[in-house]
Structure formats: structure tokens, C-alpha cells
N, C-alpha and C positions, 0 to 999 in steps of 0.2 A: 804429166808424163815424166818418166825418169830420164836422166841425162844419157844413159846408155841406149836409149831408144831411137837415137838419131838415124841409125841405119838398120831397119828391121831385117834386111836380108842377111845380116851377119849373126842374128840371134837364133836361139833354139831352146827347146825345153821350157822350163819354168820362167826363164828370163824373157822369152818370146811371149809367153802367156801373160806375164805381168805388164808388158808393154801393150799387148792387145787389149787387155781389160781396162786400160787407163786412157784409151783414145777419147777424143771429144764426143764421138757418137755414143760411146758407152756412158759418158757422163750424162747424155740425154736419156739413156736407158735408166740410169739410177735416179735421175730427177723425175722420171715418169712414175716411179713408186710414190714419191711425195705428191704427185698430181692426183693419183688414185686415193691416197689417204686424205688429201684436202677435199676431194669431191665427197667422200663419205662423211667427213666432219661437217661440211656445210649442208649437204643434202639431207642428212638424217634429221636435224632439227627443223629444217625448212619443210620437209615432207610431213613431219609430225604436226607442224603448224597448219599445213593444208588439211591434214587428216582431222585435226581437232575442229577446225572450222567447218569441214564437210559433215562431221558427225553431229556437231551442234546444230547445223542447218537442217540436217535430216530429221531431227527430233523437235524442230521448231513448231510452235502453234500457228505461225504465219504460213499459209498454204504455199504461196509462190516460193518462199525461202525453203520450205520443206521439199517441194518438188525439185528445186535446183540441187539441194544436197543429195537427194536420192538419185537424181539423174547423173550427177557427177560421179557418184560411186559406181552406178550400173554401167555407164558408157565406157569409162576408162578401164574398169575391170574386165569388160567384155571384149576389148580390142587387144590382139596379141601385142606384146611389148615391142617386138622388132618393127611391126607395121606402124605402131604409134610413134616410135622414135624416128623412123624414116620420114613419116608424113608430117609430124607435128613440128619438127625443127625447121623444115622448109616453110611451113605455114606461119610459124612464129616469126621467123626472120623476115618474111614478106610483109607480115602485119606491122612490124616495127618500121620497115622501110616505107610502107604506105602512109603511116602516120607522119613520119618525118617529111615525106614528099608533100603531103597536104599542107604542112606548116611552112616548109622552106621554099617550095616552088608552087605557089598558088596560081601563077600565070601559065603553067604548063598546059599546052593545048593538045598534045598527042595522047592517045590512049595508053594506059599503063599495061593492059593486057594486049599483047601483040602476038596472036597465035599461042605458041607454047612459051613465049618469052615474057618475063616480068620486067618491064623497063621503067625505071624511075630516074629522076635527075641525079647528076653526080653528087650533089650536096646531100642527098637523102640516103646514099649508100651507107650500109653498116657492115664493117667499119669502112671509113673512107679509103679510097685507093692509095692515098698518100700517107696513110697511117703506118706506123712502124710495126714490125712483126709481132712484138709483144702485145700490141693492141688487138690484133687479129686473134692471138692465142687466148687472151683474156675474154674476148667476146665469145669465142667458141666454147670456152669453159663455162661462161655465164649461161649460155643457152642450154648447155648440157645439164647444168645443175637445175635449171628451171624445169626442163623436161623430166628429169628423174624425179624431182619433187612433186610434180603434178601426177605422174604415174603412181609412185609409191604413196603419195598422199591419199589417193583414192582407196588403196588397200588398207592403209592405216585408219582411214575414216570408217571403213567397214568394221575393223577390229574395235575401234573406240566406241562406235555406235552399239555394237554387241556388248561391250564392257559396261556401258552406261545402263543398258537394259538389264544387265546381270546383277547390279547393285540391288539388294533386297528392298522391296517396295516399302516395307515397314520403316526403314531408315528415313525415307523421304517423308512419309506420313508423320513420323515423330518430329522431324524438323519443322514441318508445317504446323503441327500442334503446338509447338513452342513459339509460334508466331513469326517464324522466318518467312521472308518473301521468297518468291520463286527463284530470283537471282541469288539470294543468299543460300538457299538450299542447293542450288547448282554448284556454286563455287566452294562452299564450306562442307558439304556432305557428299554430293555425288562425285565431283571430280577427284577429291582425295581418295575415295574408296574404289574408284573404277580402275586404278592403275594395277591393282592386284589381279584383276580379271583380264586386263589388257596386255600385261607383260608377256605371257607366253606367245600370243599372236604377234606382238611387236618384235619379240626375239626372233621368230621365224622370218619376219619381214626384213630384219637387219641382216640375217644370213643371206636371204635372197638378193638384197641390195648389194652385198659384197660380191656375190657371184655374177651380178648384172653389170659390174663395172667394165668388163671387156666390151660392152656395147658402146663405150666411148669411142672405140675405133670406127664404128659406123657413123658417129657424129663428127668425124674429122679431127678429133683430139688425139694427139700423139701420146697414147697411153702405153702401158707395158706390153700389151699384145702387139701393138704396132711395131715397137722396137724389137721385140723378140722375133717377129717375122722378118723384119728388116735386117737385123744383125745375124740371125741364124741361117739365112739363105746362103747358098754357095757363092763364094767370092773368088774371082780369078785375079792373078797378078796385074792384069791390064787395068783393073778398076780400083785396086786397093793395095796398100803396102802390107797387109796382113791377110794373104789368101788362105782360104780353108774350104772344106767341103760343106755339105748340108748339115749344119749343127742345130737345126730348129728343135730337134728332140731334146737337146740339153737345155736350151733356153726355155722351152715350155715346161720342162721338168722343174726348172728353177721357179717358174710361176706357180706350178703345182705346190711346191714346198711353201712358197710365200702364202698362198691362199689357205692351205691347211693350217699353218701356224697361226695365221690371223684369225681364222674362224675358231680355232681352239681357244685362243686368248679371249675371244668374244664370249664363248660359252662360259668360261670361268668368271668373267666379269658379270655377265647377266645372271648367273646362278647366285652370286653374292648379292646382287641387287634384289633378286626375288626373295632371298632369305631375310634381307633387311625389311622389305615391305610386309612380309607375312609374320614377322616376329611377334609372338604373343597372340596370334590370331588362330582361331579354330578352323581347321580344314577337314576334308573328308579323311585325311590320313591321321588326324589328331591335332592337338595343339602344337604349333611350331615354336 
């Protein structure tokens, strides 16, 4: 905050605005943009790993593994995202606490389920009640990343499964004719070639993932939507040094610009990746 901001009541115009936009709460708002970008940076490769595992399992010759892969894809894709986020985070949190409860409090005699309450010993709580605030925030971010990865991993698994099936069968047969094992064929022939077929679907998923980041608000993470609603609402002199009317329109307009710019940048990067993958390759539109 600037030195002239000590008495906001004496300020006006751009001077007042410069002080208003540099308050500690606005620092939280600016930091939340980094939270969203970090979520995307961590979730995207994690979801891709879940998706690759799900796709590989879905095409496995081992029946239980194949059933698991196809069930994972079908179940998660069939449940609305909001319902899954609201349910799964609670279930995941209780699962972690139940495991810790079994390990740390083996002598506990009371039932864990007490009506609508889920009661575990204090040592099993996640995070602990004595933990610092940053621990609670990191834990909330971790559960959010895991939830996003599982949901979008199922969609990417479906895309990768279709891409694997799109690789010409002749390529696989040729590799086997040269004496490659099934594993060698998978890693040296199938996987390198499937990305060309998978990238359009994965590009769409990346865009959907970007648009889904406001769901962080539902998971208890103080993201950009939370701060836009918090800062943009009407403020009276009784509760703040910088009173103003309902400015949510302007804050959400700033979010609109942010998302449009970020998705445009993503389109440019993905287009360059696609050109690189298809360089020298014959397509329906001709040789690239």
C-alpha cells in the first residue's frame, strides 16, 4: 500500500482507486489467479496420467482390469460434475480420516457413524485442529486437484482409448511381424502414434478444464470467483475503509477477460503442437 493511503477518507479519483486496488484483500484476489494457474498446471498432467491408466486398463486382456477401466470411464462420465465434486470431496475426506482413525486410534470404542455425523478421534482429523492456516489451504487444494484429476481423467481415458483404437491395425501387425512383443508394440508403435488422434479431444478437455476452475469455489478453495464475489459486493463505511456500491459486474468482467485471453493463448499453443505432431504426415486434407 502506498504511503498516501493512510487516510482513505481524504482520497478521491485515481488516488483512491490506487489505494483500493492495493489492499491486503486485493492481494488475495491477485494471488488466487496463481492458485487457478497452479491447479491447471498440476491437474492436467495428473488427469492425463489417470486417463492413460484408464485407457490402458480398458483395452487390457485381463478381464477384471478391463472391467475396472471401462467402469471408471462410464461411471465418472455419467455423473454430473457438480454432483461428483460435492459428493466425492466429502467422501474422500472421510476416507482419509477413517484410515488415519484406524491407525492412530485402534482403541476407539464409539461408533464413527453417529446419525448424520462422522466422528473420529482428534488425532485422525485432516488437517488437525491445531494446524496453521496454510496447512488447511494446502489440504483443500490437494483434495481439489485429486477430484479434478479423477473426473477429467475419465474423460481423457475415453479420448485416449478411442485414439488407441484409431491407430491403423496394419501398424500393429507390422510391428508384430518384425518380432516385437506386445509391450514393445504398445510403447514403440501404438503410444507414439495415438497422440495425433488424441490431441483434438484432449484440446477440448483442456478448454473444459479451464472453464471448470470456478468449481473450486464449491470445494472451499478461495479462488478468483470467491474473491470477485467477496470484493465486488456492496461495502458500507461501517465495514470497510473503501466503501462502494455493487461492483460485481466489473470484477466478473475482469474474470471474463482473463478466461478469454487464457483460452486464446491455449488455442495458439495447441495448434502449434498439432502442427508439430502431424508434420510430414498424410491426412485427409493432404500432406502436412
